[in-house]
SETIKE-533221 format. One line per 8 residues: their letters; for each residue x, y, z of C-alpha. Coordinates in steps of 0.05 Angstrom, whole numbers, plus 5000, padded with zeros to 4 digits. Each point is the difference from the previous one (the first is absolute). Example, Ala and Ser with C-alpha at 12.3 -4.5 7.8 and 13.67 -1.06 7.14 Angstrom:
2
AS) 5246:4910:5156  5027:5069:4987
This chain:
470
MTSRRTFI) 1841:6611:5450  4986:4967:5069  4931:5003:5023  4997:5034:5082  4973:4938:5015  5059:4964:4979  5049:5023:5029  4974:5001:5061
KSASLAAA) 4998:4922:4993  5066:4999:4982  5031:5045:5051  4979:4964:5045  5014:4931:4987  5064:5031:4998  4993:5026:5066  4984:4939:5020
AFTIVPRH) 5053:4948:4959  5056:5047:5034  4980:5007:5080  4985:4915:4993  5086:4978:5002  5045:4954:5020  5032:5031:5077  5069:4997:4966
VLGRGFVA) 4987:5063:4958  4967:5042:5057  5075:5003:5036  5033:4963:5059  4957:5006:5059  4934:5023:4966  4955:4957:5058  4922:4996:4956
PSDKLNIA) 4943:5028:5035  4975:4925:4980  5054:4979:5051  5015:5049:5064  4944:4965:5059  4941:5049:5025  5019:5004:5081  4961:5027:5047
AVGCGGKA) 5029:5011:5065  4953:5001:5076  5040:5034:5046  5047:5051:4990  5048:5016:5048  5050:4957:5034  5026:4938:4969  4959:5018:4930
DVNIRLAH) 5042:5060:4993  5058:4930:4984  4948:4966:4965  4964:5048:4965  5070:5028:4972  5026:4921:4978  4942:4983:4967  4992:5074:4962
NGGTDNIV) 5061:4972:4983  5014:5078:4971  4948:4979:4938  5003:4933:4980  4935:4992:5037  4932:5046:5009  4981:5032:5065  4932:5007:5004
ALCDVDDR) 4964:5011:5052  5016:5014:5062  4964:4995:5085  5011:5015:5068  4962:5024:5055  5055:5054:5018  5004:5048:4949  5063:5025:5039
QAVKFRGQ) 5024:4936:4975  4980:5000:4929  5038:5069:4979  5070:4975:4984  4953:4944:4946  4950:5047:4974  5049:5050:4977  5037:4957:4969
FPNAPYFR) 4936:4963:4969  4946:5057:4984  4966:4977:4950  4994:4924:5044  4933:5013:5039  5004:5002:5077  4945:4963:5048  4996:4999:5080
DYREMLDK) 4963:4928:4992  5023:4936:4958  4935:4977:4999  4987:5060:4961  5058:5008:4951  4993:4921:4977  4932:5020:4984  5006:5057:4955
AGKTVDAV) 5075:4985:4984  5009:4935:4996  4985:4992:4922  5061:5028:4987  5048:4970:5065  5031:4932:4977  5029:4989:5067  5002:5031:5079
IVSTPDHM) 5051:5014:5052  4980:4994:5063  5042:5038:5047  4952:5028:5067  5001:4971:5070  4995:4930:5008  4935:5003:5024  4980:5012:4932
HAPIAMAA) 5039:4953:4949  4949:4955:4999  4940:5034:4983  5043:5032:4954  5023:4953:4965  4936:4948:4999  4963:5059:4969  5051:5009:4937
MNMGKHVY) 5017:4927:4988  4917:4989:4994  5005:5057:4952  5061:4957:4963  5046:5048:5022  5085:4976:5003  5011:5025:5074  5066:5017:5036
VEKPLTHD) 4988:5014:5071  5052:5017:5058  5017:4951:5049  4986:4970:5047  4946:4973:4936  4948:5002:5065  4970:5020:5072  4985:4929:5006
IYEARMLT) 4997:4934:4989  4938:4985:4971  4998:5052:4951  5072:4984:4970  4967:4922:4999  4957:5047:4949  5029:5030:4964  5044:4949:4979
EAARRNKV) 4943:4961:4976  4972:5069:4970  5059:5004:4964  4996:4941:4968  4929:5000:4981  5001:5066:4971  5058:4979:4948  5037:5058:5029
VTQMGNQG) 5076:5027:5006  5026:5018:5074  5059:5018:5037  5012:5018:5075  5051:5050:5015  5051:4962:5035  5055:5024:4954  5045:4943:5022
SSGDSTRY) 4970:4951:4968  5017:5035:4934  5075:5011:5033  5071:4950:4980  5009:4980:5072  4934:4961:5011  5011:4955:4934  5059:4980:5024
IEQLIQDK) 4991:4987:5071  4947:4946:4972  5047:4967:4966  5056:4981:5046  4935:4988:5048  4963:4946:4958  5075:4978:4963  5007:4975:5085
VIGHVHTV) 5078:5051:5007  4987:5004:5083  4968:4946:4998  4926:4978:5020  4972:5068:5033  4958:4987:5062  5001:5069:5024  4992:5063:4973
YCWTNRPV) 5000:5068:5039  4982:5071:4981  5003:5073:5026  4976:5066:4998  5032:5067:5037  4932:5022:4983  4946:5038:5023  5039:5059:4986
WPQGVQSP) 4931:5050:5012  4961:5005:5056  4954:4947:5030  4945:5046:5027  4995:5066:5027  4936:4990:5032  4989:4965:5072  4932:4955:5002
KDKKESQP) 4982:5069:5040  5002:5058:4942  4973:4948:4949  4933:5051:5002  5064:5060:4975  4972:5020:4932  5031:5056:4954  4970:5041:4947
VPAEVDWN) 5005:4950:4934  5042:5049:4950  4959:5022:4939  5042:4958:4960  4989:4933:5020  4941:4965:5006  4992:4967:5055  4947:4940:4988
KWLGTAPY) 5029:4983:4945  5061:5003:5029  4980:4953:5056  4964:4948:4944  4988:4939:5036  5016:5021:5062  4965:5012:5052  4986:5080:5015
RDYHAAYM) 5042:5032:5043  5008:5075:5011  5059:5030:4943  5069:5015:5035  5066:5012:4969  5028:4932:5039  4974:4965:4951  5014:5039:4936
PFRWRGYW) 5042:4998:4947  5046:4945:5031  5005:4975:5060  4930:4964:4995  5037:4936:4983  5008:4998:5074  4918:4992:5009  4967:4927:5002
DFGTGALG) 4932:5038:4961  5050:5026:4957  5064:4974:4977  5035:4934:5023  5069:5011:5040  5073:4997:4994  4982:4926:4980  4953:5023:4941
DMGCHFMD) 5045:5052:4985  5063:4969:4989  4979:4918:4994  4982:5005:4931  5078:5018:4991  5034:4949:5049  4955:4938:5001  4995:4999:4922
VPFRALNL) 5064:4969:4990  5009:4935:5053  4919:4999:4977  5022:4992:4929  5070:4965:5011  4968:4950:5052  4928:4994:4942  4956:5002:5081
KYPTSVEC) 4929:5024:4988  4964:5001:5078  5021:4985:5052  4970:4959:5051  5011:5031:5068  5019:5066:5026  5004:5032:5060  5044:5070:5028
SVGSVYAD) 5020:5047:5048  4990:5077:4999  5029:5061:5029  4946:5034:5059  4991:5073:4985  4981:5021:5068  4940:5056:5002  4989:5008:5066
FFQEAYFD) 5055:4956:5034  4936:4973:5058  4944:4990:4948  5009:4996:4924  5058:4953:4974  4984:4997:4934  4965:5049:4955  4945:4955:4957
DVCPPSSS) 5007:5043:4940  5083:5000:4992  5044:4966:4971  5058:4972:5052  5060:5039:5006  5034:4929:4991  4992:4935:4994  5017:4919:4980
VHMTFPSN) 4970:4954:4956  5013:4930:5004  4968:4962:4934  5005:4913:4994  4993:4981:4915  5001:4936:4971  5059:4994:4962  5007:4980:4926
DRKVKEIK) 5071:4961:5021  4983:4919:5017  5068:5019:5047  4971:5060:5042  4927:4989:5025  4987:5059:5021  5031:5069:4986  4998:5056:5059
FSWFDGGI) 4996:5075:4980  5003:5045:5054  4983:5077:4981  5031:5063:5050  4990:5071:4993  4997:5068:5042  5085:4980:4996  4995:4936:5032
RPALPDGV) 5047:4956:4972  5014:4926:4997  5057:4959:5044  5055:5000:4962  5019:4930:4986  5084:4979:4998  5040:5010:4951  4974:5062:4967
PYEQLFAS) 5032:5069:5025  4936:5046:5027  5039:5060:4965  4984:4972:4925  4923:4964:5017  4974:5067:5029  5044:5043:4950  4930:5035:4978
QDGGMLFI) 4961:5028:5055  4940:4992:4963  4991:4928:5002  5016:4938:4976  5008:4931:4983  5023:4932:5020  4988:4920:4968  5029:4956:5058
GTKGMLSG) 5023:4941:4964  5034:4929:5007  5054:5015:4960  5000:5069:5026  4976:5077:4991  4971:5055:4963  4986:5063:5010  4971:5054:4967
GLFGDNFK) 4984:5083:4998  4933:5034:4990  4981:4959:4936  5053:4959:5011  5048:5040:4961  5077:4996:5038  4988:4916:5012  5062:4955:5032
LFPVEKFA) 5002:4944:5022  5043:4966:5057  5051:4981:5024  5007:5036:4949  5086:4971:4991  4947:4932:4967  4964:5038:4953  5049:5050:4983
NQAAPAPI) 5000:4967:4923  4937:4981:5000  4973:5034:4933  4937:5035:4990  4949:4964:4969  4957:5005:4931  4937:5016:5028  4935:4963:4978
RPLVEGKT) 4957:5056:4995  5004:5062:4947  5050:5063:5023  4956:5072:4995  5028:5051:4962  5015:5049:5040  5000:4957:5075  4956:5030:5046
EGHQQQWV) 4980:5068:4958  4976:4956:4942  4938:4979:5050  4953:5044:4974  5021:4993:4938  5003:4926:4994  4926:5001:5013  4977:5049:4956
KACKQGFG) 5043:4962:4941  4964:4937:5021  4925:5039:4999  5020:5004:4939  5012:4931:4970  4932:4983:5050  4976:4940:5049  5062:4950:5009
AYTSSGFD) 5063:5040:4997  5046:5008:5054  5007:5058:5052  5043:4985:5055  4950:5005:5055  4936:4981:4970  4945:4986:5052  4998:4926:4988
QAGPLTET) 5071:5002:5026  4977:5071:5051  4944:4977:5021  5030:4935:5043  5051:5039:5024  4955:5054:5023  4962:4954:5025  5072:4977:5049
VLMGNLAT) 5018:5063:5008  4931:5028:5032  4993:4923:5045  5053:5044:5042  4944:5063:5009  4951:4944:5027  5043:4963:5051  5019:5073:5018
RSFLAREN) 4919:5014:5011  4983:4954:5035  5067:5006:5034  4973:5072:5023  4919:4973:5001  4964:4992:5066  4937:4967:5016  4969:5021:5075
GQFTGRKK) 5057:5049:4999  5051:4941:4998  5051:4980:4956  4992:4937:4978  5033:4995:4924  5076:4984:5032  4991:4933:4961  5040:4971:4952
LLWDGDNM) 4939:5000:4945  4985:4937:4942  4984:5022:4935  4968:4966:4949  5023:5037:4946  4941:4968:4935  4947:5047:5045  5026:5041:5026
KITNYDYA) 4978:4980:5075  5041:5002:5069  4972:4915:5027  5018:5019:5072  4981:5066:5022  4938:5021:4972  5014:5073:5020  5060:5013:4949
NQFVKRNY) 4964:4995:4950  4957:5064:4992  5065:5023:4972  5002:4959:4946  4943:5038:4968  4978:5075:5020  4926:5031:4978  5004:5064:4964
AGGYTL) 4965:5065:5017  4980:5057:4960  4968:4957:4949  5063:4969:4981  4998:4933:4967  5043:4947:4969
């Protein structure tokens, strides 16, 4: 006869032995709980719909906490993940649920990217942050340094960086197929949203705050203003306090390709011009707090090619496009209404659409037999749709694992994108009622400083409101 105590002990050992088995015994496709990444999402609407879905990946990974300041945006995922606690304040989420969280996805308006990502990284959490990485240049530099310091895996949400096209273009440019590149153009049809809906005399107009919205937390780092439906959930992009305009929206997609292909870092100069927003024909030429409906930005970069002194880089938004070069058919270069890019070298030209897709070499006859190169950067499983899962898998491997747009890459790119906004805001700024920023600004990238117009330096780093810190 076996004693009760001996039986229980033997049964427990048998059960333990049964559960610790090789994974192949459990069946193909089984993912052990220890192999799942525990993800928290800050921001549940808009782009978060894609980020959360692809990171969760049908259940191969876990969503363990949700956070949004607008309950209406969170309805879908609160229903899908009923066991994930829901918060309105990311700080409370990290405090109360942080021990269960491995990584954080940040899909909020631009002005809250940096403080949320910094708080998460300082707790040792891996982070995925929507593009643009930050609202201002200083924040981008700080996040880049924090990622290294905290040894966390990072990814910016410019999914085109995981696509095949950008890798092929990089190789074609670096193999000097079109010779020595000296000029680059990028353009977009954005903004396709209203750039402000209130005139300066109506700025004090306010509306009742919806019961589902914590307006103060939505404002976050931005100066206080009364609630208005113009700001959320989407049109915040056109307001400087919250967004970064068309350049911030699309620059990290279009400019990413030449930034990588030419190994660019910081520009040495920047200048711009903008379209007018006439609030009152005789009194107000521009909205101080609203991004312009169109702009052109021109930057110069040091060249890594000994045969090219500097690279001229121009950006156009609001439907403005560059001049059509000789030998490039209009219907091919401007086939996409969304935007495009054009590299001009000493032996030819290369064009591409969003993410560098549908790239072409010109003159067509000259490059008719040009073979596609073998990219040096690894191709991503799922391509652009695999961008989030690439980050998830890298998080499981740990610091040092490759991601297409880790902050060492995404940080300097974002700084360059935001240089255009610095020039734009400097252009629109008025001292003593006069526009004074219409000049070429000289940039000391290492020290993050405009050296010839100190007034513009106020746009390098903003002051946070609401008690938030970086």
